[in-house]
N, C-alpha and C positions, 0 to 999 in steps of 0.2 A: 612614601614614594608613589609616584603616579603610575597608573597602569595604562597610560595612553598607548595606542597602537602605533607601531612604526609602519613604513610603507608596505612591509610584508606581513603585517598583522602580528608582529612579535611585540609583546609588552615591553615597556621601557625597562623594567627590572631585569628582564631576560637579556636585553641588549647590554645593559650595564654589567651584569654578571659575566657575560661573554667577554666584554672588554677587560674586566678585572682578571679573569683567568688568563687571558692573552697577555696582560701586563705582568702577572706573576711569572708566567713561563718566560717572557722576555727578560725579566729581571734575573731569574735563576740561570738561564742559558747565557745571558749577557755577562753575568758575573763569572761563570765558568770560562768563557772565552777571554774576558779581560784578564783574569788571573793567569790563565795559560799563556796568553800572548806576552804579558809583561815578564813572566818567568822565562819564556823563550828568549826574550831580549837580554835579560839580566844574566842568564846562564847559557849564553849563545854557544859556547864551545861544548858544553854538556849536551845540549840539544842537537848540535851538529853531529856529535858522536852517535847519538841514538838514531838520528835520521840515516846516517851512513850504515849503521848496523842492520837496518831493515832491508838493505840491498834491493831496492825497488827503482832507484833512479840512477842515471849515469853519474859517475864520480865527479865530472866537471860541474854538475848542477847542484851539488849539496849546499854550497855556501849561499847561493842566491835563493834556493828553495827554503832554507832555514829562515833567512830574513823575510822572505815573502810570506811564509806561513805566520810568523809572529805578527807582522804588520796587518795581515788579513784578519787574524783573530781579534786584534784590538779594534779594527775598523768595523767588524761584525758586531762587537759589543756596543760600540758607540751607536750604530744604527738601531740595535735592539732597544737600547736605553732611551733613544730620542723619541720614539713613538712615530715620528714623521717618516723615518726610513725603516720602520720596524718590519714592514712587509718584505722588503728586499733583504734586510738583515736576517729575517726568519728563514727565507729560502737559502741564502748563502750559508747560514749556520747548519742547516740540515744537509746541504750538499757536502760541506766540509766534514761533518760527522760521519756521513756514509763513506766518504773517501778514507777517513781514518779507520773506520771499521773494516773496510776491504783490505787496507794495508796490514792491519793486525791479523785478519783472517788468513791472508796469504801466508804469513809467517807461522801461524798456528798450524796450517796445513803442512808446511815444510818441517814441522816439529821443532821450531825455534822458539819455544815457550820460555826460554831463559831471558828474553829481551824485556826491557822495561816498556811500559805502554808509551812513555814519553809525553804524557799529558801535561805535566807540570814539572819541567826540569828544575833540579835543585831540591825537589821534594821526593822522598822515597816513593817511586811509582809502583804500581802493581805489575806483576809479570803477566805476559800475554797468556790468555786462555779464552775459551769460547764464552765464558761468563763476562769477560771484559768486552768482547766483541758485541755480545747481546746488550750489555749496559750502554755501549756507545750508540747502538741502533735505537735503543729506547730514548736516549737523549735526542736523537735525530727526529723522532716522532714528536717529542715535546717542543723541539725547536720550530716545528711547523704550526704549533698552536697559535702564536701571535699572528701569523699570516691569515689563518682561517678566522680567528677572532675579529681581526680588522675587516676582513671581507664581509662578514655578516654583522659587524657592529656599527656601520655607517660613520666611519671616521673615528678620531681620537678625542676623548674628553681629557684635556691635559691634567687636571687634578686627579682624576681617577687613574689615569695612566701612571702618573708619578707615584701615587700611593701603591699601586700594584707592583711597579718596578722595585720600589724600596722593599716591599714585602718579599718579592722573589729573591732579591739579593740576600735578605736576612735568612730565608730558607736555605739558600746555597751555603751561607756561612755556617748555619747550624749543622747541615749535612757534613761539611768539611770538619767541623769540630768533633762530630761523632766518629769520624774516620780516624782521627789522630789521638783523641783522648783515651787513656786506658780505662778499661771497665771498672766500675766501682762495685765492690763487694760489701754489702751491708750485713753485719752480723745478724744471724737469725732470720734472714730473708728468703729462706727456702733453698740455700745452697747445699744443705745437708739432705741426704736421702731419708725419706720418711717410710717407716715400715708399716705394714697393714695391721 
């Protein structure tokens, strides 16, 4: 790999690494939004109930807000995957995640921690807690990485972006699998207490 300098004296490998990290984050966050958006469309009534349970919007707006959120999440995912609109998708994803975190935080402050996070309707969601709020804010920070990576990466290298996005989607799927698969107990693997 060449170490030619870019206009700001950054070596090529550094620029490419930044693009790859940006694409990995775009793939992971894009997959999160795509899965959530499709789930909200498929389980519209379930999501509508969750949205209403948050008690943050006027009752007349629930139906349109539920459809708008689902479509917005899918649109954000497409922008992140594309590479071309990844900067806009990155900012939109971060804004949505901060809004979601605020909505959860308001209900945690109200003591309404029995509510589902509503992230993926139709799948057993986590109950509201400060840990879920902080996890959502951490995702918002990751969502900004593609925008920053593209800003300092001097454009998108399509092959590198595609590879990174696929890698990010795979990382998201692995994370999801770890959330739903039961733990495996291997006999003799240290599950017993050892005496001194």
